MARKEMAR-996047 format. One record per residue (C-alpha): x negated, y negated, z. Coordinates in Angstrom, 3 decimals. Last residue first. Example, Ala and Ser with C-alpha at 12.3 -4.5 7.8 and 13.67 -1.06 7.14 Angstrom:
2
[node [-13.670; 1.060; 7.140]]
[node [-12.300; 4.500; 7.800]]
# end
This chain:
540
[node [-59.685; -28.153; -67.422]]
[node [-62.427; -30.757; -67.831]]
[node [-61.785; -30.988; -71.599]]
[node [-58.328; -32.463; -70.865]]
[node [-59.750; -35.599; -69.236]]
[node [-62.487; -35.908; -71.852]]
[node [-59.890; -36.043; -74.625]]
[node [-58.194; -38.993; -72.937]]
[node [-61.448; -40.989; -72.948]]
[node [-61.935; -40.604; -76.704]]
[node [-65.505; -40.619; -77.975]]
[node [-68.162; -42.358; -80.081]]
[node [-66.270; -45.392; -81.335]]
[node [-68.090; -47.104; -84.224]]
[node [-67.195; -50.713; -84.970]]
[node [-64.390; -53.151; -84.216]]
[node [-62.328; -52.240; -87.295]]
[node [-62.478; -48.595; -86.232]]
[node [-64.554; -45.705; -87.513]]
[node [-64.626; -42.651; -85.256]]
[node [-67.790; -40.583; -85.539]]
[node [-68.232; -36.811; -85.467]]
[node [-71.728; -35.303; -85.581]]
[node [-71.382; -32.918; -82.632]]
[node [-67.747; -32.158; -83.455]]
[node [-68.690; -30.892; -86.918]]
[node [-71.287; -28.576; -85.407]]
[node [-68.794; -27.359; -82.796]]
[node [-66.215; -26.711; -85.535]]
[node [-68.664; -24.477; -87.363]]
[node [-69.770; -22.878; -84.088]]
[node [-66.185; -21.968; -83.157]]
[node [-65.187; -20.603; -86.569]]
[node [-66.611; -17.173; -85.725]]
[node [-64.365; -16.933; -82.659]]
[node [-66.164; -15.759; -79.505]]
[node [-66.223; -19.296; -78.081]]
[node [-62.448; -19.703; -78.142]]
[node [-60.899; -22.347; -80.455]]
[node [-58.624; -25.135; -79.175]]
[node [-57.559; -27.584; -81.893]]
[node [-56.599; -31.124; -80.923]]
[node [-53.691; -33.560; -80.867]]
[node [-53.654; -36.559; -78.492]]
[node [-50.802; -38.831; -77.453]]
[node [-51.539; -41.760; -75.143]]
[node [-48.025; -42.527; -73.819]]
[node [-44.762; -40.697; -74.406]]
[node [-41.127; -41.682; -73.722]]
[node [-38.446; -39.411; -75.166]]
[node [-34.720; -40.170; -74.895]]
[node [-32.406; -37.476; -76.210]]
[node [-28.675; -38.069; -76.685]]
[node [-26.641; -34.873; -76.897]]
[node [-23.347; -34.512; -78.770]]
[node [-20.799; -31.779; -78.147]]
[node [-18.803; -29.640; -80.553]]
[node [-15.533; -27.710; -80.586]]
[node [-14.790; -28.547; -76.974]]
[node [-13.792; -25.752; -74.555]]
[node [-12.186; -27.956; -71.875]]
[node [-13.368; -31.519; -72.292]]
[node [-15.732; -33.685; -70.233]]
[node [-18.753; -31.429; -70.368]]
[node [-21.646; -33.855; -70.724]]
[node [-25.251; -32.709; -70.932]]
[node [-27.363; -35.827; -70.483]]
[node [-30.918; -36.194; -71.863]]
[node [-34.145; -37.644; -70.539]]
[node [-37.674; -36.595; -71.522]]
[node [-40.541; -38.448; -69.875]]
[node [-44.159; -37.758; -70.853]]
[node [-47.363; -39.247; -69.506]]
[node [-51.004; -38.887; -70.540]]
[node [-50.122; -36.783; -73.542]]
[node [-51.657; -33.696; -75.111]]
[node [-50.663; -31.506; -78.060]]
[node [-52.999; -28.507; -78.356]]
[node [-52.931; -26.195; -81.362]]
[node [-54.238; -22.939; -80.030]]
[node [-56.543; -20.205; -81.282]]
[node [-56.235; -16.903; -79.460]]
[node [-59.225; -14.673; -78.679]]
[node [-59.760; -15.103; -74.947]]
[node [-62.180; -12.650; -73.308]]
[node [-60.973; -10.393; -70.520]]
[node [-59.073; -8.034; -72.817]]
[node [-56.057; -5.986; -71.689]]
[node [-53.531; -8.843; -71.969]]
[node [-55.210; -10.244; -75.082]]
[node [-52.324; -9.686; -77.525]]
[node [-53.037; -12.052; -80.395]]
[node [-50.764; -14.904; -81.447]]
[node [-49.043; -16.374; -84.527]]
[node [-50.261; -13.564; -86.820]]
[node [-52.751; -15.784; -88.647]]
[node [-53.521; -17.546; -85.416]]
[node [-51.953; -20.860; -84.431]]
[node [-50.806; -20.307; -80.852]]
[node [-49.025; -23.441; -79.514]]
[node [-50.424; -25.091; -76.372]]
[node [-48.570; -28.114; -74.964]]
[node [-50.591; -30.259; -72.556]]
[node [-49.241; -32.717; -69.974]]
[node [-51.386; -35.277; -68.216]]
[node [-48.457; -36.254; -65.946]]
[node [-45.136; -34.714; -66.922]]
[node [-41.508; -35.692; -66.454]]
[node [-38.259; -33.934; -67.353]]
[node [-34.992; -35.761; -66.607]]
[node [-31.587; -34.091; -66.745]]
[node [-28.281; -35.890; -66.134]]
[node [-25.818; -32.991; -66.095]]
[node [-22.156; -33.993; -66.448]]
[node [-19.031; -32.453; -64.996]]
[node [-15.371; -31.911; -65.789]]
[node [-13.469; -29.424; -63.581]]
[node [-11.731; -26.370; -65.045]]
[node [-9.932; -24.044; -62.630]]
[node [-6.484; -24.071; -64.252]]
[node [-7.939; -24.314; -67.773]]
[node [-9.780; -21.031; -67.344]]
[node [-12.877; -20.183; -69.362]]
[node [-13.869; -16.500; -69.218]]
[node [-15.851; -15.483; -66.132]]
[node [-19.535; -14.720; -65.530]]
[node [-20.860; -15.703; -68.956]]
[node [-22.684; -18.923; -68.036]]
[node [-25.751; -17.433; -66.340]]
[node [-26.147; -14.647; -68.901]]
[node [-25.878; -17.055; -71.832]]
[node [-28.314; -19.527; -70.289]]
[node [-30.905; -16.804; -69.652]]
[node [-30.430; -15.387; -73.160]]
[node [-31.095; -18.840; -74.630]]
[node [-34.171; -19.094; -72.414]]
[node [-35.720; -15.983; -73.963]]
[node [-34.527; -16.751; -77.505]]
[node [-36.412; -20.067; -77.397]]
[node [-39.396; -18.382; -75.749]]
[node [-39.589; -16.069; -78.779]]
[node [-40.650; -19.067; -80.861]]
[node [-43.943; -19.341; -79.016]]
[node [-44.874; -21.977; -76.464]]
[node [-47.512; -22.249; -73.761]]
[node [-47.217; -25.201; -71.364]]
[node [-50.187; -26.526; -69.390]]
[node [-49.036; -28.873; -66.636]]
[node [-51.281; -31.559; -65.109]]
[node [-48.710; -32.682; -62.507]]
[node [-45.075; -31.685; -62.983]]
[node [-41.739; -33.469; -62.575]]
[node [-38.216; -32.047; -62.785]]
[node [-35.262; -34.349; -62.026]]
[node [-31.716; -32.993; -62.095]]
[node [-28.843; -35.379; -61.293]]
[node [-25.432; -33.686; -61.319]]
[node [-22.215; -35.715; -61.514]]
[node [-18.824; -34.119; -60.928]]
[node [-15.794; -35.712; -62.627]]
[node [-12.468; -35.051; -60.963]]
[node [-10.924; -31.583; -60.722]]
[node [-11.439; -31.087; -56.952]]
[node [-10.353; -34.567; -55.896]]
[node [-12.692; -35.982; -53.263]]
[node [-15.518; -36.323; -55.749]]
[node [-18.649; -34.141; -55.624]]
[node [-22.049; -35.719; -56.217]]
[node [-24.918; -33.311; -56.784]]
[node [-28.544; -34.383; -56.389]]
[node [-31.287; -31.967; -57.420]]
[node [-35.000; -32.716; -57.249]]
[node [-37.630; -30.320; -58.601]]
[node [-41.352; -30.892; -58.006]]
[node [-43.929; -28.764; -59.802]]
[node [-47.552; -28.909; -58.701]]
[node [-51.006; -28.171; -60.097]]
[node [-49.439; -26.678; -63.206]]
[node [-49.567; -23.524; -65.321]]
[node [-46.618; -22.680; -67.567]]
[node [-45.615; -19.833; -69.942]]
[node [-48.139; -17.009; -70.279]]
[node [-46.607; -13.544; -71.068]]
[node [-46.878; -13.053; -74.843]]
[node [-45.441; -9.539; -75.001]]
[node [-42.486; -10.850; -73.055]]
[node [-42.158; -10.221; -69.320]]
[node [-42.474; -13.927; -68.621]]
[node [-45.051; -15.948; -66.720]]
[node [-45.121; -19.051; -64.562]]
[node [-48.149; -20.055; -62.465]]
[node [-47.622; -22.931; -60.020]]
[node [-50.519; -24.335; -58.045]]
[node [-48.063; -25.912; -55.567]]
[node [-44.255; -25.635; -55.726]]
[node [-41.997; -28.383; -54.332]]
[node [-38.226; -27.850; -54.290]]
[node [-35.750; -30.554; -53.226]]
[node [-31.991; -30.092; -52.910]]
[node [-29.393; -32.710; -52.014]]
[node [-25.613; -32.320; -51.762]]
[node [-23.295; -35.323; -51.839]]
[node [-19.756; -36.070; -50.610]]
[node [-16.702; -37.897; -51.929]]
[node [-16.136; -41.592; -52.730]]
[node [-14.354; -42.403; -49.432]]
[node [-16.862; -40.239; -47.507]]
[node [-16.311; -36.603; -46.573]]
[node [-18.206; -34.875; -43.768]]
[node [-20.092; -31.585; -43.488]]
[node [-22.660; -32.258; -46.207]]
[node [-25.470; -29.833; -47.131]]
[node [-29.070; -31.089; -47.172]]
[node [-31.764; -28.908; -48.757]]
[node [-35.569; -28.712; -48.600]]
[node [-37.579; -25.918; -50.214]]
[node [-41.312; -25.806; -49.542]]
[node [-44.747; -25.125; -50.997]]
[node [-47.769; -25.644; -48.734]]
[node [-49.627; -22.364; -49.052]]
[node [-51.661; -21.380; -52.088]]
[node [-51.045; -18.562; -54.601]]
[node [-47.703; -19.908; -55.914]]
[node [-46.382; -17.332; -58.389]]
[node [-43.373; -17.601; -60.699]]
[node [-42.127; -14.615; -62.730]]
[node [-39.302; -14.976; -65.260]]
[node [-37.903; -11.521; -65.947]]
[node [-35.759; -9.944; -68.651]]
[node [-33.818; -6.675; -68.396]]
[node [-32.501; -5.373; -71.712]]
[node [-28.850; -4.424; -72.291]]
[node [-27.661; -7.726; -73.821]]
[node [-30.429; -10.012; -72.562]]
[node [-29.981; -9.520; -68.827]]
[node [-31.359; -11.713; -66.065]]
[node [-33.987; -11.572; -63.324]]
[node [-35.731; -14.632; -61.841]]
[node [-38.716; -13.693; -59.688]]
[node [-40.474; -15.869; -57.114]]
[node [-43.778; -14.863; -55.529]]
[node [-45.295; -16.704; -52.584]]
[node [-48.801; -16.886; -51.111]]
[node [-48.498; -18.233; -47.606]]
[node [-47.095; -21.104; -45.554]]
[node [-43.845; -21.322; -47.544]]
[node [-41.626; -23.639; -45.484]]
[node [-37.885; -23.240; -46.097]]
[node [-36.013; -26.232; -44.683]]
[node [-32.244; -26.573; -44.182]]
[node [-30.567; -29.788; -42.963]]
[node [-26.909; -29.675; -41.943]]
[node [-24.704; -32.707; -42.472]]
[node [-22.309; -35.119; -40.744]]
[node [-22.134; -33.668; -37.236]]
[node [-19.744; -35.773; -35.177]]
[node [-20.100; -38.172; -32.242]]
[node [-17.758; -37.820; -29.286]]
[node [-15.463; -40.803; -28.685]]
[node [-16.280; -43.724; -26.387]]
[node [-16.705; -46.275; -29.155]]
[node [-14.946; -45.044; -32.287]]
[node [-15.674; -41.869; -34.186]]
[node [-15.842; -42.179; -37.986]]
[node [-12.896; -40.565; -39.722]]
[node [-13.710; -37.908; -42.295]]
[node [-11.791; -38.736; -45.462]]
[node [-9.259; -36.130; -46.542]]
[node [-10.069; -33.962; -49.566]]
[node [-7.581; -34.400; -52.412]]
[node [-5.858; -31.173; -53.263]]
[node [-6.660; -27.800; -54.747]]
[node [-8.929; -27.010; -51.808]]
[node [-11.590; -24.646; -53.127]]
[node [-12.420; -21.807; -50.760]]
[node [-15.222; -22.128; -48.206]]
[node [-15.730; -18.644; -46.692]]
[node [-14.404; -16.574; -49.600]]
[node [-15.210; -19.038; -52.387]]
[node [-18.784; -19.320; -51.113]]
[node [-19.129; -15.549; -50.865]]
[node [-17.899; -15.173; -54.452]]
[node [-20.239; -17.925; -55.638]]
[node [-23.191; -16.272; -53.928]]
[node [-22.312; -12.990; -55.655]]
[node [-22.275; -14.819; -58.990]]
[node [-25.651; -16.348; -58.172]]
[node [-27.089; -12.887; -57.525]]
[node [-25.943; -11.722; -60.978]]
[node [-27.299; -14.870; -62.664]]
[node [-30.727; -14.494; -61.066]]
[node [-32.662; -14.484; -57.836]]
[node [-35.673; -12.870; -56.206]]
[node [-37.889; -14.292; -53.459]]
[node [-41.042; -12.604; -52.173]]
[node [-43.119; -13.798; -49.220]]
[node [-46.290; -12.036; -48.125]]
[node [-47.152; -13.751; -44.813]]
[node [-46.282; -16.942; -42.925]]
[node [-42.752; -17.789; -44.047]]
[node [-41.283; -20.524; -41.857]]
[node [-37.498; -21.006; -41.766]]
[node [-36.191; -24.270; -40.357]]
[node [-32.511; -24.942; -39.630]]
[node [-31.473; -28.469; -38.700]]
[node [-28.550; -30.285; -37.111]]
[node [-29.534; -33.693; -35.757]]
[node [-26.800; -36.149; -34.818]]
[node [-27.269; -39.252; -36.915]]
[node [-29.801; -41.931; -36.058]]
[node [-28.484; -45.199; -34.553]]
[node [-29.106; -48.261; -36.684]]
[node [-30.783; -51.346; -35.252]]
[node [-28.591; -54.418; -35.835]]
[node [-30.398; -56.669; -33.351]]
[node [-27.317; -56.791; -31.109]]
[node [-27.168; -53.034; -30.709]]
[node [-24.123; -51.110; -31.867]]
[node [-21.702; -50.112; -29.075]]
[node [-21.864; -46.492; -28.060]]
[node [-20.429; -43.270; -29.457]]
[node [-20.493; -40.486; -26.893]]
[node [-22.874; -37.587; -27.131]]
[node [-23.263; -34.795; -29.616]]
[node [-25.494; -31.959; -28.353]]
[node [-28.301; -31.891; -30.877]]
[node [-28.911; -28.808; -32.957]]
[node [-32.244; -27.186; -33.791]]
[node [-32.590; -23.632; -35.100]]
[node [-36.073; -22.287; -35.811]]
[node [-36.728; -19.056; -37.702]]
[node [-40.267; -17.673; -37.844]]
[node [-42.084; -15.510; -40.360]]
[node [-44.036; -12.346; -41.038]]
[node [-43.620; -9.731; -43.774]]
[node [-41.133; -11.794; -45.792]]
[node [-38.564; -10.503; -48.279]]
[node [-35.637; -12.330; -49.882]]
[node [-33.084; -11.507; -52.584]]
[node [-33.183; -7.711; -52.745]]
[node [-30.489; -6.378; -55.089]]
[node [-29.283; -3.075; -53.633]]
[node [-27.863; -0.393; -55.964]]
[node [-29.148; 2.509; -53.861]]
[node [-32.757; 1.515; -54.614]]
[node [-34.705; -1.703; -55.086]]
[node [-32.343; -3.071; -57.729]]
[node [-32.645; -5.442; -60.696]]
[node [-29.793; -6.609; -62.970]]
[node [-27.059; -5.839; -60.494]]
[node [-24.135; -3.672; -61.661]]
[node [-20.837; -5.416; -62.256]]
[node [-18.057; -3.819; -60.247]]
[node [-15.263; -2.071; -62.167]]
[node [-12.076; -4.143; -62.075]]
[node [-9.465; -3.090; -59.557]]
[node [-6.251; -1.081; -59.480]]
[node [-7.520; 2.036; -61.263]]
[node [-9.676; 3.317; -58.419]]
[node [-11.400; 6.648; -58.779]]
[node [-10.121; 9.770; -60.573]]
[node [-11.663; 12.286; -58.173]]
[node [-10.973; 10.359; -54.996]]
[node [-7.423; 9.721; -56.165]]
[node [-6.851; 13.449; -56.707]]
[node [-8.063; 14.208; -53.202]]
[node [-5.823; 11.543; -51.705]]
[node [-2.725; 12.777; -53.556]]
[node [-0.310; 13.180; -50.656]]
[node [-1.665; 10.097; -48.927]]
[node [-1.059; 7.851; -51.939]]
[node [2.515; 6.889; -51.089]]
[node [1.420; 5.691; -47.663]]
[node [-1.076; 3.272; -49.158]]
[node [-4.820; 3.697; -49.678]]
[node [-6.502; 0.336; -49.986]]
[node [-8.062; -1.292; -53.038]]
[node [-11.361; -2.936; -53.984]]
[node [-12.823; -2.309; -50.540]]
[node [-14.941; -5.131; -49.064]]
[node [-18.653; -5.281; -48.385]]
[node [-21.194; -7.436; -46.624]]
[node [-24.571; -5.933; -45.733]]
[node [-26.953; -7.312; -43.130]]
[node [-30.352; -5.649; -42.585]]
[node [-32.854; -7.111; -40.118]]
[node [-36.284; -5.462; -39.960]]
[node [-37.725; -7.252; -36.926]]
[node [-35.855; -9.837; -34.870]]
[node [-37.488; -12.255; -32.431]]
[node [-35.241; -14.730; -30.614]]
[node [-36.672; -17.484; -28.411]]
[node [-34.328; -19.435; -26.138]]
[node [-35.448; -22.584; -24.341]]
[node [-37.406; -24.123; -27.216]]
[node [-38.217; -27.837; -26.910]]
[node [-40.169; -27.185; -23.747]]
[node [-40.167; -29.851; -21.043]]
[node [-43.706; -30.515; -19.941]]
[node [-44.742; -29.760; -16.363]]
[node [-43.280; -26.297; -16.659]]
[node [-41.209; -24.212; -14.303]]
[node [-39.450; -21.374; -16.105]]
[node [-35.768; -20.998; -15.199]]
[node [-34.252; -21.727; -18.619]]
[node [-36.941; -19.936; -20.592]]
[node [-35.001; -16.994; -22.002]]
[node [-36.717; -14.511; -24.323]]
[node [-34.543; -12.389; -26.609]]
[node [-36.327; -9.476; -28.305]]
[node [-35.200; -7.345; -31.226]]
[node [-36.398; -4.241; -33.032]]
[node [-34.786; -2.237; -35.858]]
[node [-31.797; -4.502; -36.414]]
[node [-28.823; -3.222; -38.441]]
[node [-25.649; -5.147; -39.236]]
[node [-22.753; -3.917; -41.398]]
[node [-19.874; -5.891; -42.864]]
[node [-16.175; -5.856; -43.668]]
[node [-14.627; -2.822; -41.962]]
[node [-16.999; -3.093; -39.054]]
[node [-20.412; -1.625; -38.286]]
[node [-22.953; -2.653; -35.654]]
[node [-26.117; -0.590; -35.302]]
[node [-28.985; -1.861; -33.112]]
[node [-32.111; 0.249; -33.488]]
[node [-34.159; -1.151; -30.596]]
[node [-33.467; -3.550; -27.741]]
[node [-35.359; -6.035; -25.603]]
[node [-34.009; -8.674; -23.221]]
[node [-36.705; -10.939; -21.831]]
[node [-36.934; -13.226; -18.795]]
[node [-40.631; -12.476; -18.256]]
[node [-40.213; -11.288; -14.669]]
[node [-36.586; -10.217; -15.074]]
[node [-37.432; -7.720; -17.827]]
[node [-34.309; -6.141; -19.325]]
[node [-34.221; -2.951; -21.406]]
[node [-32.136; -1.384; -24.176]]
[node [-32.774; 1.662; -26.351]]
[node [-30.997; 3.416; -29.234]]
[node [-28.155; 0.902; -29.130]]
[node [-24.757; 1.531; -30.757]]
[node [-21.642; -0.330; -31.861]]
[node [-18.924; 0.922; -34.214]]
[node [-15.965; -1.344; -34.954]]
[node [-12.553; 0.293; -35.432]]
[node [-11.018; -1.689; -32.577]]
[node [-11.726; -1.397; -28.857]]
[node [-15.114; -3.077; -29.010]]
[node [-15.101; -4.518; -25.482]]
[node [-14.160; -1.911; -22.844]]
[node [-15.060; 1.532; -24.168]]
[node [-17.345; 0.569; -27.073]]
[node [-19.276; -1.820; -24.835]]
[node [-19.488; 0.713; -22.007]]
[node [-20.670; 3.503; -24.323]]
[node [-23.349; 1.349; -25.951]]
[node [-24.558; 0.189; -22.530]]
[node [-24.899; 3.787; -21.319]]
[node [-26.763; 4.930; -24.445]]
[node [-29.074; 1.897; -24.338]]
[node [-29.755; 2.334; -20.622]]
[node [-30.608; 5.983; -21.240]]
[node [-33.049; 4.903; -23.942]]
[node [-34.602; 2.170; -21.786]]
[node [-35.211; 4.643; -18.936]]
[node [-36.632; 7.415; -21.138]]
[node [-40.271; 6.779; -22.015]]
[node [-41.946; 4.423; -19.546]]
[node [-39.501; 4.599; -16.642]]
[node [-39.089; 8.368; -16.984]]
[node [-42.845; 8.968; -17.174]]
[node [-43.310; 6.871; -14.025]]
[node [-40.516; 8.761; -12.231]]
[node [-41.918; 12.165; -13.247]]
[node [-45.370; 11.219; -11.954]]
[node [-43.919; 9.931; -8.678]]
[node [-41.839; 13.090; -8.233]]
[node [-44.933; 15.218; -8.803]]
[node [-46.885; 13.288; -6.147]]
[node [-43.994; 13.411; -3.686]]
[node [-43.626; 17.186; -4.155]]
[node [-47.367; 17.705; -3.630]]
[node [-47.200; 15.731; -0.376]]
[node [-44.159; 17.692; 0.831]]
[node [-45.935; 20.990; 0.133]]
[node [-49.043; 19.761; 2.070]]
[node [-47.108; 18.672; 5.186]]
[node [-47.563; 21.916; 7.262]]
[node [-51.359; 21.970; 6.786]]
[node [-51.757; 18.523; 8.248]]
[node [-54.827; 19.139; 10.516]]
[node [-56.599; 21.451; 8.072]]
[node [-55.664; 19.301; 5.061]]
[node [-57.010; 16.190; 6.794]]
[node [-60.253; 17.929; 7.856]]
[node [-60.855; 19.076; 4.275]]
[node [-60.212; 15.555; 2.981]]
[node [-62.551; 14.076; 5.602]]
[node [-65.294; 16.570; 4.711]]
[node [-64.916; 15.745; 1.013]]
[node [-65.167; 12.026; 1.761]]
[node [-68.295; 12.489; 3.891]]
[node [-69.915; 14.722; 1.294]]
[node [-69.228; 12.148; -1.434]]
[node [-70.722; 9.396; 0.733]]
[node [-73.973; 11.333; 1.157]]
[node [-75.091; 12.957; 4.456]]
[node [-78.080; 11.360; 6.338]]
[node [-81.112; 13.717; 6.883]]
[node [-82.340; 14.697; 10.495]]
[node [-81.065; 18.312; 10.517]]
[node [-82.871; 19.006; 7.220]]
[node [-86.294; 18.735; 8.856]]
[node [-88.758; 16.382; 7.132]]
[node [-91.785; 17.677; 5.131]]
[node [-94.685; 15.215; 4.512]]
[node [-97.296; 16.859; 6.894]]
[node [-96.799; 20.276; 5.465]]
[node [-95.833; 23.626; 6.969]]
[node [-94.455; 22.023; 10.034]]
[node [-94.023; 24.122; 13.208]]
[node [-93.131; 22.052; 16.183]]
[node [-92.991; 23.633; 19.680]]
[node [-91.550; 21.240; 22.196]]
[node [-88.172; 22.963; 22.425]]
[node [-85.873; 20.663; 24.284]]
[node [-84.159; 21.747; 27.499]]
[node [-87.040; 20.607; 29.780]]
[node [-86.867; 17.055; 28.636]]
[node [-89.872; 15.790; 26.817]]
[node [-92.627; 13.493; 28.118]]
[node [-95.071; 11.649; 25.903]]
[node [-98.308; 10.273; 27.273]]
[node [-100.504; 7.562; 25.901]]
[node [-103.942; 6.664; 27.402]]
[node [-105.706; 3.496; 26.390]]
[node [-109.484; 3.430; 26.904]]
[node [-111.117; 0.410; 28.460]]
# end
């Protein structure tokens, strides 16, 4: 059977097909691309909404301008407006207050500002960038210990006070006074080391964190039956230095600290009253404030002082992290007075001077403890306990170090002439301890050789070693300007060793090495081949 197929076309369709090739498809049967469809829809939309095109362009431009305004100018205009309102309604005195930009984010709970200037007649505050983050409304499963986070970048606080004021009688000669300068006050003492414009920089840290913790004092309760003590109300300030920390201090800076201390906490020329302990039901009191400075990075400490007209420097470097400063300041008075505690721990300490012979001390750790007891009566005896301990210290000594530290003491103690009306007796109980201590004294023909620009060591040293060393001596100042004072020294040393340290490039090294190879120690019990203490110091 043969199948027959027949195709019928409507009469209005042209049945004549003219294909040049068998694979060619007519263009009328192809599917348009998505881009062509979108372009056709846009063209159709503009043709049907021709009257609304200007309004659409205006809305687009307004949206662009509004976004640019919010990103670049909104915070600045807010800062100008807020600065004007605060100066108009709050800071009505001579204080100057200004923001360059100010913004609030309700989503993150942050207040951000830039270039804060606040100037009064006594001090000046400048903050380049600041951010306050509130976390009081944040929902967390675990209660956060920090509910307010404050980030401040480039903070500058300057305290100042005029030496004299211009009175009514001086107004007629104000120009003459400005030329001649003040004659009613002492000339200010210039700082020993400045960073420009007469500023002595005390502290610098590239990155850090400041934590402030203070308990809300509750009511005093009955003591427990088992005698368990109740901890005191916590008041603590922690400062963490995480990157590039530099600390500078000296006699001049200490004199400024003393002036600030006398201004805010002046001396009471009377017996301090005893702080009463709260009874049951009364609010507890804050007894002391705890300050911690955690050095989590490489730290440099510089001590600047003047030797007549020459600047001297004691440089201390701690290349590893882990050093800290811990201090406790009292805010209550006991029947016998009050006590201040200070603890400083420096790891991998390297001390140098700016003398021609720069090395001074190298130690694995240096721990300084300071305990000051102040009596209730201001001119009663003050007792200072100073304890300095070091692990595996290497101490370099030349005679010029004696003059170096003598100049430091003279500069630190020459701030004001002695005054009988402000004299208070005190005593320093100083204890110096060392574990595996080594004292190196240069013993070259010219005392020492300058090897600062040479990598190889050329100095010969006389080494005095000891397993333990304890040096105790009191410095008593009971009388006002005594003619002479006695000092009692107590020295306790164990396992003393003396040796000669010769560098390898010295021509006497191989002679001494040959003698050392064949050395023998004769004792009543026989021949002793070596000293155990010497091996400990040879490993350095």
